[in-house]
C-alpha positions as CSV (number, residue, x, y, z in Angstrom):
1,X,110.3,-82.5,121.0
2,X,108.6,-86.0,121.0
3,X,108.6,-88.0,117.8
4,X,105.1,-88.1,116.3
5,X,103.3,-91.4,116.5
6,X,102.8,-91.4,112.7
7,X,104.4,-89.4,110.0
8,X,103.7,-88.7,106.3
9,X,106.4,-89.9,104.0
10,X,107.1,-89.8,100.3
11,X,108.8,-92.7,98.6
12,X,111.0,-91.3,95.8
13,X,113.6,-92.6,93.4
14,X,116.1,-91.0,91.1
15,X,117.7,-93.3,88.5
16,X,116.8,-96.3,90.7
17,X,118.4,-94.8,93.9
18,X,115.4,-94.8,96.3
19,X,114.7,-92.7,99.3
20,X,112.1,-92.1,102.0
21,X,111.6,-88.3,102.2
22,X,110.2,-86.5,105.2
23,X,109.2,-82.9,105.8
24,X,110.9,-82.2,109.1
25,X,110.8,-78.4,109.0
26,X,109.4,-78.4,112.5
27,X,112.3,-80.5,113.7
28,X,110.2,-83.4,115.1
29,X,113.1,-85.7,114.3
30,X,115.9,-83.6,115.6
31,X,118.0,-86.0,117.8
32,X,120.7,-88.2,116.3
33,X,119.3,-91.3,118.0
34,X,115.8,-90.7,116.5
35,X,117.3,-90.1,113.0
36,X,119.3,-93.4,113.2
37,X,116.3,-95.4,114.5
38,X,113.9,-93.9,111.9
39,X,116.3,-94.6,109.0
40,X,116.8,-98.2,110.0
41,X,113.1,-98.7,110.5
42,X,111.8,-97.1,107.3
43,X,114.6,-98.2,105.0
44,X,114.5,-101.9,105.8
45,X,113.4,-103.7,102.7
46,X,111.5,-106.5,104.6
47,X,110.2,-104.8,107.7
48,X,109.9,-101.2,106.5
49,X,109.2,-99.2,103.4
50,X,112.5,-100.1,101.8
51,X,115.0,-97.5,100.6
52,X,118.7,-96.7,100.2
53,X,118.4,-93.8,102.6
54,X,116.1,-91.4,104.6
55,X,116.1,-87.8,103.5
56,X,115.0,-85.1,106.1
57,X,114.0,-81.7,104.9
58,X,114.8,-79.3,107.8
59,X,115.1,-75.6,108.4
60,X,118.4,-74.0,107.2
61,X,121.0,-72.3,109.3
62,X,121.8,-70.0,106.4
63,X,119.1,-67.6,105.5
64,X,120.0,-67.7,101.8
65,X,119.0,-71.3,101.6
66,X,115.5,-72.8,101.4
67,X,116.2,-75.7,103.7
68,X,118.8,-78.2,104.9
69,X,118.9,-81.7,103.4
70,X,120.0,-84.4,105.8
71,X,120.5,-87.9,104.4
72,X,120.8,-90.9,106.6
73,X,121.9,-94.1,105.0
74,X,119.9,-97.3,105.5
75,X,122.5,-98.5,108.1
76,X,121.9,-95.3,110.2
77,X,125.2,-93.5,109.2
78,X,124.8,-90.0,107.9
79,X,126.2,-89.1,104.5
80,X,127.7,-85.7,103.6
81,X,125.9,-85.5,100.3
82,X,124.0,-87.6,97.8
83,X,123.6,-86.5,94.2
84,X,120.4,-88.5,93.4
85,X,119.1,-87.8,96.9
86,X,119.5,-84.1,96.3
87,X,117.4,-84.3,93.1
88,X,114.7,-86.0,95.1
89,X,114.9,-83.2,97.7
90,X,114.6,-80.5,95.1
91,X,111.5,-82.1,93.6
92,X,109.9,-82.7,97.1
93,X,110.6,-79.1,98.2
94,X,109.2,-77.5,95.1
95,X,106.1,-79.6,94.9
96,X,105.4,-79.1,98.7
97,X,105.9,-75.3,98.4
98,X,109.0,-75.3,100.6
99,X,111.1,-73.7,97.8
100,X,110.8,-72.1,94.4
101,X,111.8,-73.9,91.2
102,X,115.4,-72.7,91.5
103,X,116.9,-72.6,94.9
104,X,119.9,-73.3,97.2
105,X,119.9,-75.7,100.1
106,X,122.3,-76.9,102.7
107,X,124.1,-80.2,103.1
108,X,127.0,-81.4,105.2
109,X,129.2,-81.0,102.1
110,X,128.2,-77.4,101.6
111,X,125.5,-75.4,99.8
112,X,124.0,-77.0,96.7
113,X,121.8,-75.3,94.1
114,X,119.0,-77.1,92.4
115,X,116.6,-76.5,89.5
116,X,113.2,-78.1,89.0
117,X,113.1,-78.5,85.2
118,X,109.9,-80.6,85.1
119,X,108.1,-83.0,87.3
120,X,110.4,-85.8,86.0
121,X,113.8,-84.0,85.6
122,X,115.9,-82.1,88.1
123,X,119.4,-80.6,87.7
124,X,121.7,-79.8,90.7
125,X,124.9,-77.9,90.8
126,X,127.4,-79.7,93.0
127,X,130.3,-78.5,95.2
128,X,133.7,-78.3,93.6
129,X,135.5,-81.7,93.7
130,X,138.6,-82.0,95.8
131,X,141.4,-84.4,96.7
132,X,141.9,-85.8,93.2
133,X,144.6,-88.5,93.3
134,X,145.3,-90.5,90.1
135,X,147.3,-93.7,89.9
136,X,146.1,-95.3,93.1
137,X,146.6,-99.1,93.3
138,X,144.5,-101.1,95.7
139,X,145.2,-104.8,96.2
140,X,142.2,-107.1,97.0
141,X,141.6,-110.8,97.5
142,X,138.6,-110.8,95.3
143,X,139.9,-108.9,92.3
144,X,143.6,-108.7,92.6
145,X,145.4,-105.4,92.1
146,X,143.2,-102.6,90.8
147,X,144.5,-99.2,89.6
148,X,142.2,-96.2,89.8
149,X,141.8,-92.6,91.0
150,X,140.3,-91.1,94.1
151,X,138.2,-87.9,94.2
152,X,135.8,-86.3,96.5
153,X,132.6,-85.1,94.9
154,X,130.9,-84.2,98.2
155,X,131.7,-87.7,99.4
156,X,134.8,-89.8,98.7
157,X,135.0,-92.0,95.6
158,X,137.4,-94.5,94.2
159,X,137.1,-95.0,90.4
160,X,138.5,-97.8,88.4
161,X,138.1,-98.7,84.7
162,X,137.5,-102.4,84.1
163,X,137.4,-104.4,80.8
164,X,134.2,-106.4,81.5
165,X,131.9,-104.3,83.6
166,X,128.8,-106.6,83.2
167,X,130.7,-109.6,84.7
168,X,132.7,-107.7,87.3
169,X,132.4,-108.9,91.0
170,X,131.2,-105.4,92.2
171,X,129.9,-106.8,95.6
172,X,133.0,-108.5,96.8
173,X,135.7,-106.3,95.3
174,X,133.7,-103.2,96.3
175,X,133.3,-104.3,99.8
176,X,137.1,-104.8,100.2
177,X,138.0,-101.4,98.7
178,X,135.3,-99.6,100.6
179,X,137.1,-100.5,103.9
180,X,140.7,-100.6,102.6
181,X,143.4,-99.1,104.8
182,X,144.3,-96.6,102.0
183,X,141.0,-94.9,102.6
184,X,140.9,-95.0,106.4
185,X,139.3,-93.9,108.5
186,X,136.2,-92.8,106.6
187,X,136.3,-95.4,103.9
188,X,135.1,-94.7,100.4
189,X,132.5,-95.4,97.8
190,X,133.7,-97.5,94.9
191,X,132.9,-97.1,91.2
192,X,133.7,-99.4,88.3
193,X,133.6,-97.9,84.8
194,X,133.4,-98.9,81.1
195,X,134.0,-96.3,78.5
196,X,131.3,-96.4,75.7
197,X,132.4,-93.4,73.6
198,X,134.0,-89.9,73.6
199,X,131.3,-88.7,76.1
200,X,129.6,-91.9,77.3
201,X,130.4,-94.2,80.2
202,X,128.7,-97.1,82.1
203,X,129.1,-97.2,85.9
204,X,128.4,-99.7,88.6
205,X,128.8,-98.4,92.2
206,X,129.3,-100.0,95.6
207,X,128.0,-97.5,98.2
208,X,129.1,-97.1,101.7
209,X,126.3,-96.8,104.2
210,X,124.2,-99.0,102.0
211,X,127.0,-101.6,101.9
212,X,126.0,-103.0,98.6
213,X,125.8,-102.2,94.9
214,X,123.0,-99.7,94.3
215,X,121.1,-99.1,91.0
216,X,122.6,-95.6,90.8
217,X,124.8,-93.2,92.7
218,X,124.8,-89.5,91.7
219,X,128.0,-88.5,93.3
220,X,129.6,-91.7,92.0
221,X,128.4,-91.1,88.5
222,X,129.8,-87.5,88.8
223,X,133.1,-88.8,90.1
224,X,133.4,-91.3,87.3
225,X,132.7,-88.8,84.6
226,X,135.2,-86.4,86.0
227,X,138.0,-89.0,86.3
228,X,137.2,-90.2,82.8
229,X,137.8,-86.6,81.6
230,X,141.0,-86.0,83.6
231,X,142.6,-89.4,82.9
232,X,141.0,-90.7,79.7
233,X,140.3,-87.3,77.9
234,X,136.6,-87.8,77.6
235,X,134.7,-84.6,76.8
236,X,131.9,-83.1,79.0
237,X,129.0,-83.2,79.1
238,X,129.3,-86.9,79.7
239,X,126.3,-89.2,79.7
240,X,126.5,-91.8,82.4
241,X,124.5,-95.1,82.2
242,X,123.8,-96.5,85.7
243,X,123.2,-100.1,86.8
244,X,119.5,-99.4,86.8
245,X,119.5,-98.4,83.1
246,X,119.0,-94.6,83.7
247,X,121.1,-92.0,82.0
248,X,122.6,-89.1,84.1
249,X,124.1,-86.1,82.3
250,X,127.2,-84.8,84.1
251,X,128.6,-81.4,82.9
252,X,131.6,-79.5,84.1
253,X,134.5,-77.3,83.1
254,X,138.0,-78.7,83.0
255,X,140.1,-76.0,84.6
256,X,143.5,-77.7,84.6
257,X,145.1,-81.2,84.6
258,X,143.7,-82.0,88.0
259,X,140.9,-79.6,88.5
260,X,137.3,-79.1,87.4
261,X,134.7,-76.4,88.2
262,X,131.0,-75.7,87.6
263,X,129.8,-79.3,88.1
264,X,126.2,-80.1,87.4
265,X,124.2,-83.3,87.2
266,X,120.8,-83.8,85.6
267,X,118.6,-86.8,85.5
268,X,115.2,-88.4,86.2
269,X,113.4,-88.3,89.4
270,X,110.1,-89.8,90.5
271,X,107.6,-89.7,93.3
272,X,106.6,-93.4,93.7
273,X,103.9,-93.0,96.4
274,X,103.0,-91.1,99.6
275,X,101.6,-92.6,102.8
276,X,101.5,-92.3,106.5
277,X,103.5,-94.8,108.7
278,X,103.2,-95.7,112.3
279,X,106.2,-95.4,114.5
């Protein structure tokens, strides 16, 4: 199927993590090459709309799901999951009558369930985290030796607690850790965390695929909250303050010293505008 000459897009943001969302239920953008080209074109902040990623809402393979969410990063790589992006997808699908207020949808990380609480708030239930590894030390040129934990919350994350989060060199240290040999071959997202209370943390995230610090990362906020509970004894639900100043509420059940279940993330989501773009 040929790519249309123009398409309708919605620009959306969730806690400052911004996306271009496209209804692709007719699979007009089905080939990998087209997805990559469209993501790079639309997400470019000077020559396009500008976004951290492109979200395509496509037909599901599983009849129990309302749709499949595909998320293409601004560099053209495809992400397995995105917490903030998934909340944008839920809002888009409900408001465009693709799905009911509570529904399940497919991602490369597995089936996710979402609930449209209001036009400005969405909650998603995430896949069970895996691969938790505490006590990982990474040596960098920009930041020296950093100790942290690894966990996969749909995508891989390294989480490290730092004493002065506001002044921390997230860009350079994050870029080194993201491609560090310890996390080869896929690399990792990188989160730097400050504890603000028994159930409150601040997080700054360097995201792979965007290759920069973003204003928020849903799976990173989730990973940081879980690591804080497993290694620093914080109590869920945990309020996570993102770089953009938004608060995400991450809840889960601690099922053991290295295991959590029933993970949910709730936070703000907004449709910024809709338009048509020429391709």
